[in-house]
C-alpha positions in Angstrom: -24.0 -28.4 25.8 -21.7 -25.5 24.7 -23.2 -22.9 22.5 -21.0 -20.3 20.8 -22.4 -16.9 20.5 -21.1 -14.6 17.7 -22.5 -11.2 17.1 -23.1 -10.7 13.4 -23.8 -7.1 12.2 -26.0 -7.3 9.1 -25.6 -4.9 6.2 -28.8 -3.1 7.3 -27.4 -2.4 10.7 -24.2 -1.1 9.1 -26.3 1.2 7.0 -28.2 2.5 10.0 -25.0 3.2 11.8 -23.6 5.1 8.8 -26.8 7.2 8.4 -27.4 7.9 12.1 -23.7 8.7 12.7 -23.7 11.6 10.2 -27.3 12.5 10.8 -26.7 13.2 14.5 -23.4 15.0 14.0 -23.6 17.2 10.9 -27.0 18.9 11.6 -26.0 19.3 15.2 -22.8 21.1 14.2 -24.7 23.2 11.7 -27.4 24.2 14.2 -24.7 25.1 16.8 -22.8 27.1 14.3 -25.8 29.1 13.3 -26.7 29.6 16.9 -23.4 31.4 17.4 -24.3 33.9 14.6 -28.0 34.5 14.8 -30.8 34.6 17.4 -33.7 33.4 15.3 -34.5 29.7 15.7 -36.6 29.9 12.5 -33.6 30.4 10.3 -31.8 27.6 12.1 -34.8 25.3 11.4 -35.0 26.3 7.8 -31.3 25.8 7.2 -31.3 22.6 9.2 -34.2 21.1 7.3 -32.5 22.0 4.0 -29.3 20.3 5.2 -31.1 17.2 6.3 -32.8 16.9 2.9 -29.6 17.4 1.0 -27.6 15.3 3.3 -30.0 12.3 3.3 -30.1 12.4 -0.5 -26.3 12.6 -0.8 -25.8 9.9 1.8 -28.4 7.7 0.2 -27.0 8.1 -3.2 -23.5 7.2 -1.9 -25.0 4.1 -0.4 -26.7 3.2 -3.6 -23.5 3.7 -5.7 -21.5 1.6 -3.2 -24.0 -1.2 -3.3 -24.2 -1.0 -7.1 -20.4 -1.1 -7.4 -20.3 -4.1 -5.1 -22.9 -5.9 -7.2 -21.3 -5.1 -10.5 -17.9 -6.2 -9.2 -19.3 -9.5 -8.0 -21.1 -10.2 -11.3 -18.0 -9.4 -13.3 -15.8 -11.7 -11.2 -18.5 -14.4 -11.4 -18.6 -14.3 -15.2 -14.8 -14.4 -15.3 -14.7 -17.5 -13.0 -17.3 -19.4 -15.1 -15.2 -18.6 -18.2 -12.0 -19.8 -16.5 -13.4 -23.2 -15.4 -14.4 -23.7 -19.0 -11.2 -22.6 -20.6 -8.5 -23.5 -18.1 -10.0 -26.2 -15.8 -6.6 -27.6 -14.7 -5.4 -24.2 -13.6 -8.6 -23.7 -11.6 -8.2 -27.1 -10.0 -4.7 -26.1 -9.0 -6.1 -23.0 -7.4 -8.5 -25.1 -5.4 -5.6 -27.3 -4.2 -3.7 -24.2 -3.1 -6.7 -23.1 -1.0 -6.8 -26.4 0.8 -3.0 -26.6 1.1 -3.4 -23.4 3.2 -5.6 -25.4 5.5 -2.9 -28.1 5.9 -4.7 -30.7 3.8 -2.5 -33.5 2.4 -1.6 -33.3 -1.3 -3.4 -36.6 -2.0 -6.7 -35.2 -0.5 -6.1 -31.9 -2.3 -6.3 -33.7 -5.7 -9.3 -35.7 -4.7 -11.2 -32.7 -3.4 -10.4 -30.7 -6.5 -11.5 -33.5 -8.9 -14.7 -34.1 -6.9 -15.5 -30.3 -6.9 -15.0 -30.1 -10.6 -18.0 -32.4 -11.2 -20.3 -29.5 -10.2 -19.4 -26.4 -12.1 -21.7 -24.1 -10.0 -20.4 -25.3 -6.7 -16.9 -25.1 -8.1 -17.4 -21.4 -9.1 -19.1 -20.6 -5.8 -16.1 -22.0 -3.9 -13.7 -20.0 -6.0 -15.7 -16.8 -5.4 -15.8 -17.3 -1.7 -12.3 -18.7 -0.9 -10.1 -17.5 -3.7 -11.5 -14.0 -4.2 -13.2 -13.6 -0.8 -16.5 -12.4 -2.3 -20.0 -13.1 -1.0 -23.0 -12.7 -3.3 -24.7 -9.4 -2.6 -28.4 -9.5 -1.5 -31.0 -8.8 -4.2 -31.8 -5.0 -4.4 -28.9 -4.4 -2.0 -28.1 -1.0 -3.5 -31.7 0.3 -3.3 -32.2 -1.0 0.2 -28.9 0.6 1.3 -29.9 4.0 -0.1 -33.3 4.0 1.6 -31.9 2.8 5.0 -29.0 5.3 5.0 -31.2 8.2 3.9 -34.0 7.5 6.4 -31.4 7.0 9.2 -29.8 10.3 8.4 -33.2 12.1 8.5 -34.1 10.5 11.9 -30.6 11.4 13.3 -30.8 15.0 11.9 -34.3 15.7 13.4 -33.0 15.1 16.9 -30.6 18.1 17.3 -33.0 20.3 15.3 -36.2 19.6 17.3 -35.6 22.1 20.2 -35.4 24.9 17.6 -38.9 24.1 16.4 -40.4 24.8 19.8 -38.1 27.5 21.2 -37.8 30.9 19.3 -34.5 32.0 20.8 -31.7 30.0 19.2 -29.3 30.5 22.1 -31.8 28.9 24.5 -32.7 26.2 22.0 -29.0 25.3 21.7 -28.8 24.3 25.3 -31.7 21.9 24.9 -30.2 20.7 21.6 -26.9 20.0 23.3 -28.5 18.1 26.1 -30.8 16.0 23.9 -28.2 15.3 21.2 -25.4 14.4 23.7 -27.7 11.8 25.3 -28.6 10.4 21.9 -24.9 10.4 20.7 -23.9 8.5 23.9 -26.7 5.9 23.5 -26.0 5.6 19.8 -22.3 5.1 20.4 -23.0 2.5 23.1 -25.2 0.3 20.9 -23.0 0.9 17.8 -20.0 -0.5 19.8 -22.1 -3.4 21.1 -23.1 -4.3 17.5 -19.6 -4.1 16.2 -18.1 -6.0 19.1 -16.1 -3.0 20.5 -15.9 -1.9 24.1 -19.4 -0.3 24.6 -18.6 2.4 27.2 -15.4 3.7 25.5 -17.2 3.6 22.1 -20.1 5.7 23.6 -17.7 8.3 24.9 -15.8 8.5 21.6 -19.0 9.2 19.6 -20.1 11.8 22.2 -16.8 13.6 22.1 -16.6 13.7 18.3 -20.1 15.1 18.1 -19.4 17.7 20.8 -16.1 18.8 19.3 -17.8 19.2 15.9 -20.6 21.4 17.4 -18.2 23.4 19.5 -15.9 24.1 16.5 -18.8 25.3 14.4 -20.2 27.5 17.2 -16.8 28.9 18.0 -16.0 29.7 14.3 -19.4 31.5 13.9 -18.6 33.6 17.0 -15.1 34.5 15.6 -16.5 35.4 12.1 -19.1 37.6 13.6 -16.6 39.2 16.0 -18.6 38.3 19.1 
């Protein structure tokens, strides 16, 4: 028996990817930039923690607003569809027929399907939401869950490049360990991110690694230039 396998990335996985992606890259670049200007790891840790807190809140809030907007938009369109099947049912039936016409269904069957569907208002509206508007009903508490997931993922990602500075006083030395640890994590994260999204895993891993490395190198170089070192 043939079994089709399709990889479906859930909304939670997408949120983790969003949070981890920025969490690994932004604090890494910040720590690298500070390391190019100062020698004290304590200052890097303080600034890094402050950035992680601010970044996680900002990212989480962004996720909440995006989820809230999606939910509000769906509910608004749902209300409009219920209103239209009541006020202009024939026009809505015509829109159902147009959807099935796109699938190559005969005109006779289009009318039969539309008339049969009109007997159940809720199923009718659900069909229009899915196939006319392309909208899926958001999960309950989607906005809150998204905010928490993105925020926590950002924190986890941000702690990784910052961790060597907690144990090593010299920021220059800590930077070497941070680069090594973060590079490995960026590569692994990029690999699994690409697997989840159905992209070539190895090329995706190298892309994420290169982006993170370039951001850190740019920040470090800029700090050196500003300080004239």
